[in-house]
C-alpha positions as MATLAB code, in Angstrom:
seq = 'MIYVREFEFYSSDDYMLAVPCDMSGGTFGATLEEAAESAADWLFETITDHLIANEVVPGGELGHEPVRNGKVIAIVVKYPSERAKRP';
ca = [
      12.695   -8.490    0.393;
      10.467   -6.214   -1.673;
       6.691   -5.981   -1.595;
       4.692   -4.599   -4.522;
       1.059   -3.641   -4.049;
      -1.213   -1.665   -6.298;
      -3.204    1.259   -4.945;
      -5.953    3.217   -6.604;
      -5.449    6.956   -6.193;
      -8.444    9.253   -6.603;
      -9.649   12.680   -5.456;
     -12.264   13.150   -2.758;
     -13.069   16.293   -0.766;
      -9.829   18.079   -1.711;
      -7.666   15.076   -0.768;
      -6.015   12.356   -2.807;
      -7.032    8.992   -1.406;
      -4.871    5.873   -1.749;
      -6.770    2.599   -1.451;
      -4.952   -0.730   -1.842;
      -6.493   -2.823   -4.611;
      -6.379   -6.188   -2.853;
      -5.969   -5.346    0.816;
      -8.181   -3.550    3.313;
      -7.361   -0.091    4.607;
      -5.885    2.942    2.936;
      -4.477    6.399    3.423;
      -4.450    9.868    1.830;
      -2.479   13.014    1.104;
      -3.008   16.566   -0.098;
      -1.387   15.725   -3.468;
      -0.712   12.574   -5.469;
       2.926   12.661   -4.379;
       1.991   12.951   -0.692;
      -0.589   10.186   -1.043;
       1.985    7.915   -2.726;
       4.485    8.559    0.077;
       1.760    7.903    2.648;
       0.810    4.688    0.814;
       4.421    3.490    1.021;
       4.521    4.230    4.764;
       1.133    2.526    5.242;
       2.293   -0.526    3.296;
       5.522   -0.821    5.314;
       3.648   -0.631    8.621;
       1.000   -3.101    7.423;
       3.716   -5.562    6.397;
       5.364   -5.121    9.790;
       2.094   -5.838   11.603;
       1.486   -9.038    9.633;
       5.044  -10.318   10.039;
       5.062   -9.612   13.791;
       1.807  -11.585   14.061;
       3.442  -14.370   12.006;
       0.763  -13.912    9.306;
       0.995  -13.970    5.536;
       0.992  -10.468    4.065;
      -2.214  -10.189    2.005;
      -2.497   -9.023   -1.580;
       0.124   -8.963   -4.252;
      -1.764   -9.483   -7.491;
      -0.972   -6.971  -10.213;
      -2.951   -5.672  -13.151;
      -5.902   -4.060  -11.373;
      -8.221   -1.664  -13.156;
      -9.568    1.449  -11.426;
     -12.975    1.023   -9.762;
     -13.324    4.625   -8.498;
     -12.349    6.512  -11.671;
      -8.806    6.931  -10.336;
      -5.296    5.834  -11.301;
      -3.822    2.488  -10.292;
      -0.181    2.847   -9.295;
       2.172    0.174   -7.983;
       3.870    1.055   -4.696;
       7.055   -0.814   -3.813;
       8.656   -1.016   -0.383;
      11.848   -2.757    0.582;
      11.544   -4.640    3.829;
      14.809   -5.523    5.598;
      15.159   -9.302    5.520;
      16.615   -9.372    9.047;
      13.366   -7.809   10.359;
      11.285  -10.393    8.505;
      13.123  -13.211   10.298;
      12.350  -11.958   13.817;
       9.754  -13.908   15.779;
];
């Protein structure tokens, strides 16, 4: 199964922050590329946490506009379907 979530990426204090548009939390990196990779890792772990807790994964709407003068970029992670079926 794939999950697509949009993140807004913007600079702050010499870091590139990655904030999900319709979820709470976020991450960062030294560059846009590092922040995007970190966002993918963050998203995978967040999905794992929600599935382990038998909760619906929040978010998923697309088409967000930047609210912090940044760039909105869709991050996609593939989640192994056999992991999603575990209790």
